[in-house]
C-alpha positions as CSV (number, residue, x, y, z in Angstrom):
1,M,243.9,105.1,14.7
2,G,244.5,106.5,18.3
3,Q,240.8,106.7,19.0
4,S,240.2,103.2,17.7
5,L,242.9,101.8,20.0
6,Q,241.4,103.6,23.0
7,K,238.0,102.2,22.3
8,F,239.4,98.7,22.1
9,K,241.1,99.2,25.5
10,D,237.9,100.5,27.1
11,A,235.9,97.6,25.7
12,T,238.5,95.1,27.1
13,K,238.4,96.7,30.6
14,R,234.5,96.5,30.6
15,L,234.7,92.8,29.5
16,C,237.2,92.0,32.2
17,K,235.1,93.6,34.8
18,Q,232.0,91.8,33.6
19,T,233.9,88.5,33.5
20,L,235.3,89.0,37.0
21,G,231.9,90.0,38.3
22,L,230.3,86.9,36.8
23,A,233.1,84.7,38.3
24,L,232.5,86.2,41.7
25,L,228.8,85.8,41.4
26,C,229.2,82.1,40.4
27,L,231.4,81.5,43.3
28,M,228.9,83.1,45.7
29,L,226.1,81.0,44.2
30,M,228.1,77.8,44.4
31,G,228.8,78.6,48.1
32,L,225.1,79.2,48.9
33,M,224.1,76.0,47.0
34,G,226.8,73.8,48.4
35,C,228.5,73.5,45.0
36,Q,231.9,74.6,46.1
37,A,234.9,72.3,46.2
38,K,234.1,68.9,47.6
39,P,233.7,69.1,51.5
40,P,236.0,67.0,53.7
41,A,235.0,63.4,53.9
42,R,233.5,62.1,57.2
43,T,236.2,60.8,59.5
44,V,235.8,57.1,60.4
45,Q,237.6,55.6,63.4
46,I,238.6,51.9,63.3
47,Q,240.4,49.8,65.9
48,L,243.4,47.5,65.3
49,S,244.4,45.0,67.9
50,T,247.8,43.4,68.0
51,W,250.5,41.9,70.2
52,G,254.2,42.5,69.6
53,S,257.5,43.7,71.1
54,A,258.4,47.3,71.5
55,Q,260.5,47.2,68.3
56,E,257.7,45.6,66.3
57,V,255.1,48.1,67.6
58,A,257.4,51.0,66.9
59,V,257.5,50.0,63.2
60,L,253.7,49.5,63.2
61,K,253.0,52.9,64.7
62,S,255.2,54.5,62.0
63,L,253.1,52.6,59.3
64,L,249.9,53.8,60.9
65,R,251.0,57.4,60.9
66,D,251.8,57.1,57.1
67,F,248.4,55.4,56.6
68,E,246.5,58.2,58.3
69,R,248.3,60.8,56.3
70,S,247.4,59.1,53.0
71,H,243.8,58.3,54.3
72,P,242.8,61.5,56.2
73,Q,239.2,60.3,56.4
74,I,240.3,57.2,58.5
75,Q,241.7,57.3,62.0
76,V,243.2,54.1,63.5
77,Q,243.1,53.4,67.2
78,L,245.9,51.0,68.1
79,M,245.0,48.4,70.8
80,H,248.3,46.9,71.8
81,I,247.9,43.9,74.0
82,P,251.4,42.6,74.8
83,E,250.4,39.8,77.2
84,N,247.5,37.4,77.3
85,Y,246.4,38.6,73.9
86,Y,243.8,35.9,73.1
87,Q,242.3,35.9,76.6
88,K,241.6,39.6,76.3
89,L,240.5,39.2,72.7
90,H,238.1,36.5,73.7
91,I,236.5,38.9,76.3
92,L,236.2,41.6,73.7
93,V,234.5,39.2,71.2
94,A,232.2,37.9,73.9
95,G,231.2,41.4,74.9
96,D,230.4,42.4,71.2
97,M,233.4,44.8,71.3
98,A,235.7,43.1,68.8
99,P,238.2,45.4,67.1
100,D,237.6,46.1,63.4
101,V,241.0,44.7,62.4
102,I,242.4,41.8,64.4
103,F,246.0,40.5,64.2
104,T,245.9,36.8,64.6
105,N,248.0,33.7,64.2
106,S,247.0,30.5,62.4
107,L,247.2,28.4,65.6
108,S,244.4,30.3,67.3
109,F,242.6,31.3,64.1
110,P,240.2,28.2,64.0
111,I,238.9,29.1,67.5
112,Y,237.4,32.3,66.1
113,A,236.8,31.3,62.5
114,S,234.6,28.4,63.6
115,Q,232.4,30.9,65.5
116,G,232.0,33.3,62.6
117,V,234.1,36.0,64.2
118,F,236.1,36.7,61.0
119,R,234.8,38.1,57.7
120,D,235.6,36.3,54.5
121,L,238.3,38.4,52.7
122,R,238.1,36.8,49.3
123,P,235.3,39.2,48.1
124,F,237.6,42.1,48.9
125,L,240.4,40.6,46.9
126,S,238.2,39.8,43.9
127,A,236.6,43.2,44.0
128,Q,240.0,44.8,43.7
129,G,241.2,42.4,41.1
130,Q,242.0,44.7,38.2
131,A,241.6,48.1,40.0
132,N,244.4,50.6,39.9
133,G,243.2,52.5,42.9
134,S,240.3,53.0,45.3
135,S,238.4,55.7,47.1
136,H,241.0,55.3,49.9
137,G,243.9,56.3,47.8
138,V,245.9,53.2,47.8
139,S,247.3,52.2,44.4
140,E,248.6,48.7,45.2
141,T,246.0,46.0,45.1
142,L,246.2,42.6,46.7
143,S,245.6,39.1,45.3
144,Q,246.1,35.6,46.6
145,T,249.0,35.1,44.1
146,Q,251.1,37.6,46.1
147,F,251.4,35.3,49.1
148,Y,252.9,32.0,49.9
149,P,250.1,29.5,49.3
150,Q,251.0,27.6,52.5
151,A,250.3,30.8,54.6
152,L,247.0,31.3,52.8
153,K,246.0,27.7,53.5
154,A,246.7,28.2,57.2
155,F,244.1,31.0,57.2
156,T,241.5,29.0,55.2
157,W,238.5,27.6,57.2
158,R,236.1,25.1,56.0
159,Q,232.6,25.8,57.3
160,P,230.0,23.1,58.3
161,N,228.1,23.8,55.0
162,G,231.2,22.8,53.1
163,Q,232.1,26.4,52.0
164,S,235.5,27.7,52.8
165,I,236.4,31.2,53.8
166,L,239.8,33.1,53.8
167,G,239.5,34.6,57.2
168,A,242.8,36.5,57.3
169,L,245.6,37.6,55.0
170,P,249.2,36.7,56.2
171,R,251.9,39.2,57.0
172,D,254.6,36.7,58.0
173,I,255.4,33.0,58.3
174,S,256.9,31.3,61.4
175,N,258.9,28.2,60.8
176,V,261.9,26.6,62.6
177,L,265.3,25.4,61.6
178,I,268.6,24.8,63.5
179,F,270.8,27.7,64.5
180,Y,274.4,26.4,65.1
181,N,277.6,27.8,66.7
182,R,280.2,27.7,63.9
183,D,283.0,28.1,66.4
184,L,282.0,25.1,68.5
185,F,281.8,23.0,65.3
186,R,285.3,24.0,64.4
187,Q,286.6,23.2,67.9
188,A,285.0,19.8,67.7
189,G,286.6,19.2,64.3
190,L,283.2,18.9,62.6
191,E,282.2,20.0,59.2
192,E,279.3,22.4,59.2
193,P,275.9,20.7,58.6
194,Q,274.3,20.8,55.2
195,A,270.7,20.6,54.1
196,G,269.7,17.0,53.6
197,W,271.5,15.5,56.6
198,T,269.9,12.6,58.3
199,W,268.6,11.9,61.8
200,E,271.6,9.7,62.4
201,Q,274.0,12.3,61.3
202,F,272.2,14.9,63.4
203,R,272.4,12.6,66.5
204,E,276.1,11.8,65.9
205,T,276.8,15.5,65.5
206,A,274.9,16.4,68.7
207,D,276.9,13.7,70.5
208,R,280.2,15.1,69.3
209,L,279.2,18.6,70.5
210,T,278.2,17.3,74.0
211,V,281.2,17.9,76.2
212,D,282.0,17.2,79.9
213,V,284.6,19.8,80.4
214,N,285.5,19.1,84.0
215,N,285.0,15.3,83.8
216,D,282.5,15.2,86.6
217,G,280.1,13.0,84.7
218,D,277.7,15.8,83.7
219,P,277.9,17.7,80.4
220,D,278.8,21.3,80.6
221,Q,278.0,21.8,76.9
222,F,275.1,20.2,75.1
223,G,274.7,19.3,71.5
224,V,271.2,20.5,70.9
225,S,268.3,22.4,72.6
226,F,265.2,20.8,74.0
227,Y,261.7,22.4,74.2
228,S,258.7,20.5,75.5
229,T,256.3,23.3,74.4
230,P,255.0,24.5,72.2
231,P,254.5,21.7,69.7
232,L,256.2,23.5,66.8
233,F,259.6,22.4,68.3
234,W,258.8,18.6,68.4
235,L,256.2,18.2,65.7
236,P,258.9,18.4,62.9
237,F,260.3,15.0,64.2
238,V,256.8,13.5,64.1
239,W,256.1,14.7,60.5
240,S,259.6,13.8,59.3
241,A,259.0,10.2,60.6
242,G,255.8,10.1,58.6
243,G,253.3,10.7,61.4
244,D,250.8,13.4,62.3
245,L,249.0,15.0,65.2
246,F,245.5,14.7,63.7
247,S,243.6,13.1,60.8
248,P,243.2,15.4,57.8
249,D,239.6,16.3,58.9
250,L,240.8,17.1,62.4
251,R,238.3,14.7,63.9
252,R,240.8,12.0,65.1
253,F,243.9,12.1,67.3
254,T,246.7,10.2,65.4
255,L,249.8,10.9,67.6
256,N,249.4,7.3,68.9
257,Q,250.2,5.7,65.6
258,P,253.6,3.9,65.0
259,K,255.2,6.5,62.8
260,A,254.2,9.4,65.1
261,I,255.5,7.4,68.1
262,E,258.8,7.0,66.3
263,G,259.2,10.7,65.9
264,L,258.2,11.4,69.6
265,R,260.6,8.7,70.8
266,F,263.6,10.0,68.8
267,Y,263.0,13.5,70.2
268,A,262.6,12.3,73.8
269,D,265.8,10.2,73.4
270,L,267.8,13.2,72.6
271,R,267.4,14.1,76.2
272,H,267.2,10.8,78.1
273,K,268.8,8.1,76.1
274,W,271.7,9.9,74.4
275,H,271.8,12.8,76.8
276,V,272.8,15.3,74.1
277,A,270.1,17.8,75.2
278,P,269.7,19.4,78.6
279,K,267.2,18.1,81.2
280,K,265.1,20.5,83.2
281,V,267.5,20.6,86.1
282,E,270.5,21.1,83.8
283,S,269.2,24.3,82.2
284,G,269.7,26.2,85.4
285,G,266.6,28.3,84.9
286,S,268.0,29.7,81.6
287,S,266.1,29.5,78.4
288,M,267.4,27.5,75.4
289,S,268.3,30.8,73.6
290,Q,270.2,32.0,76.6
291,L,272.2,28.7,76.8
292,F,272.9,29.1,73.1
293,L,274.3,32.6,73.6
294,Q,276.3,31.3,76.6
295,Q,277.7,28.6,74.3
296,K,276.4,25.9,76.5
297,V,274.2,24.6,73.7
298,A,275.8,24.2,70.2
299,M,272.6,23.8,68.1
300,L,269.3,25.5,68.8
301,V,265.9,24.8,67.2
302,S,264.4,28.2,66.7
303,G,262.8,30.7,64.3
304,R,263.4,34.0,62.6
305,W,262.4,35.8,65.8
306,S,265.9,34.9,67.2
307,V,267.9,36.6,64.5
308,P,267.9,40.2,65.8
309,V,268.9,39.1,69.3
310,F,271.7,36.9,68.0
311,R,273.0,39.5,65.6
312,E,273.3,41.9,68.6
313,Q,274.5,39.6,71.4
314,A,276.2,36.6,70.0
315,K,280.0,36.7,70.6
316,F,280.7,33.8,68.2
317,R,280.0,33.0,64.5
318,W,276.7,31.3,63.8
319,D,274.5,30.2,60.9
320,V,271.4,28.2,60.2
321,V,270.5,24.8,58.5
322,P,267.2,22.9,58.0
323,L,266.3,20.2,60.4
324,P,267.4,16.7,59.4
325,V,265.6,14.3,57.1
326,G,263.7,11.7,58.9
327,P,262.6,8.1,58.1
328,S,259.9,9.4,55.7
329,G,262.7,10.8,53.5
330,Q,261.6,14.3,54.2
331,S,262.4,17.2,56.6
332,Q,259.1,18.9,57.4
333,V,258.4,21.8,59.7
334,G,255.2,23.7,60.5
335,I,254.1,26.8,58.6
336,D,252.5,29.1,61.1
337,A,251.2,32.4,59.8
338,S,250.4,35.7,61.4
339,G,248.1,38.2,59.7
340,Y,245.1,40.5,59.7
341,A,241.4,39.6,59.9
342,I,238.3,41.8,59.8
343,S,235.6,41.4,62.4
344,A,232.4,40.1,61.0
345,K,230.6,42.7,63.1
346,S,232.8,45.7,62.0
347,K,230.7,48.6,60.9
348,H,233.5,49.8,58.6
349,P,234.7,46.8,56.6
350,G,235.7,48.9,53.6
351,E,237.9,51.2,55.7
352,S,239.2,48.1,57.6
353,Y,240.3,46.4,54.4
354,A,241.9,49.7,53.3
355,L,244.1,49.4,56.4
356,I,244.9,45.7,55.8
357,R,245.8,46.4,52.2
358,Y,248.2,49.2,53.3
359,L,249.8,47.1,56.0
360,L,250.3,44.2,53.6
361,S,251.6,46.3,50.7
362,R,255.0,45.4,49.4
363,K,256.4,48.7,50.9
364,S,254.9,48.1,54.4
365,I,255.9,44.4,54.7
366,R,259.4,45.4,53.5
367,Q,259.7,47.9,56.3
368,V,258.7,45.3,58.9
369,T,261.0,42.7,57.3
370,E,264.0,45.0,57.6
371,S,263.7,44.8,61.4
372,G,264.9,41.2,61.0
373,L,262.0,39.8,63.0
374,I,259.9,38.1,60.4
375,V,259.9,35.8,57.4
376,P,257.6,37.8,55.1
377,A,254.5,36.1,53.7
378,R,255.1,37.7,50.3
379,P,257.8,36.1,48.1
380,D,258.4,39.4,46.3
381,V,259.8,40.7,49.6
382,A,261.3,37.5,51.0
383,N,263.5,37.1,47.9
384,T,265.2,40.5,48.3
385,A,268.0,42.0,50.4
386,A,265.4,43.3,52.8
387,F,265.1,39.7,54.1
388,L,268.2,37.9,53.0
389,S,270.5,40.7,54.4
390,P,273.7,40.1,52.5
391,G,276.8,40.5,54.7
392,Q,274.9,39.7,57.9
393,A,274.4,36.5,59.8
394,P,272.9,34.0,59.0
395,A,274.9,33.5,55.8
396,H,272.4,30.8,54.8
397,G,269.2,32.8,55.5
398,Q,267.8,31.4,52.2
399,A,267.1,28.2,54.2
400,F,264.1,29.9,55.9
401,L,262.6,30.2,52.4
402,D,263.7,26.8,51.1
403,I,261.8,24.9,53.7
404,I,258.5,26.6,53.0
405,P,257.3,24.6,50.0
406,N,257.5,21.3,51.9
407,G,256.2,22.8,55.1
408,V,253.0,21.7,56.9
409,P,250.4,24.6,57.1
410,T,249.0,25.0,60.6
411,H,245.7,23.3,61.0
412,T,244.2,23.0,64.5
413,P,240.7,22.1,65.7
414,P,238.4,24.7,67.2
415,R,238.9,23.3,70.7
416,W,242.7,23.6,70.3
417,N,243.3,25.2,73.7
418,E,241.7,22.3,75.5
419,V,243.4,19.7,73.2
420,A,246.8,21.4,73.7
421,E,246.4,21.4,77.5
422,E,245.5,17.7,77.7
423,L,248.2,16.8,75.2
424,G,250.8,18.8,77.2
425,L,249.9,17.0,80.4
426,A,250.1,13.6,78.7
427,L,253.5,14.3,77.2
428,E,255.1,15.7,80.4
429,P,256.2,12.3,81.7
430,V,257.5,11.4,78.2
431,W,259.7,14.5,78.1
432,D,260.8,13.8,81.7
433,G,261.9,10.3,80.7
434,Q,259.3,8.6,83.0
435,Q,257.0,7.1,80.4
436,D,257.2,5.7,76.9
437,P,255.4,7.8,74.3
438,A,253.3,4.8,73.0
439,T,251.9,4.3,76.5
440,A,251.2,8.0,77.1
441,M,249.5,8.5,73.8
442,A,247.4,5.4,74.0
443,A,246.1,6.6,77.4
444,V,245.2,10.1,76.3
445,K,243.7,9.2,72.9
446,P,240.0,8.6,74.1
447,K,239.9,11.9,75.8
448,L,241.3,13.8,72.9
449,D,239.1,12.0,70.3
450,K,236.1,13.1,72.4
451,L,237.3,16.8,72.3
452,L,237.8,16.6,68.6
453,E,234.4,15.1,67.9
454,V,232.4,17.6,70.0
455,S,231.7,20.9,68.3
456,P,232.7,24.0,70.2
């Protein structure tokens, strides 16, 4: 029995040595033949261009670090252009040096989409339709159903051949409503405004909030702000009157039509007929937001971008309410979108889309949303505490979301920069109270129609 046991042990040792030897030989052969563990993937570098404040860029840099950790084969070079973004982007595109991923807004989007600068992103979305992952290690896929349709529409471009492309995917939405000083309303004995109020109620409220404290004949406190540019501040009055800036095909200028004129005239009259909004000389070089913080303007037309500043600096109670309902029976504001596009000339479209998919994931958009700067373009983030911020002003932050379904997606012509410049010059005497809007718009219409008819 003892000898049998010893023979078994000796045989086991010999087998183990043979097995170990075979294993080592196999590993050596695999190394010589290149059959060892999968070698590191080739590193690809892509560029991402964006604008943004220091706070916004800090959040973005944190996201990019996380992206590179989860995608070690992709490196992202951030091209932060805080000023003159589109002028510099235009130079890069013209020099055939466009970044792989381009942050853009819907206002300038047609300028580039009409020139074929952006790649159609729908094939990426459909290709990822039922996938649960990808070679880039991201589990969450994107589909058009995850975004507000108004934001997607703002990034849809109809080509001359009749085909449409989805040239960018939205990160956020920009819209405007009225920020109001609750303390000044209380001092004036006014009820706080509610959604559905009318132009006349709005005007009367602004009148009650316009106060000449020292009785010198000039108001020291104004009822409402006044911006002459950009159009997003005065276009809501045009739309809510039933007018529009362009025809649906963007080929005709329509701001000269009666309903549009009614909206322009109401807005201009806030400053010059009823004097409930400050004139240029009365602002003292301060911005409308500064006057609001100084409690010299009781109601301010602005967007979500004002929230972080007001939370930090306002020494009074404030809230938000939608703009008033106009003669059309509606209150309509523009739906601008900002988001990510891929250059049509990118050599790394797959890696570029992997980055976009990461930046637009629910987790990433939630992180940007928590900064308070944006209205997220994803309803599954917008309708959460990350955006609504219970316990913080504004108490009625839901209003930013409630106005989206009836909003007007941004649609501008390819020659928007030239159109906007001519339109701004034509409206200057209107905003200064020197010319009636009907006269000004009739005079500029031939010039703008010509710009709209001519392809870029």
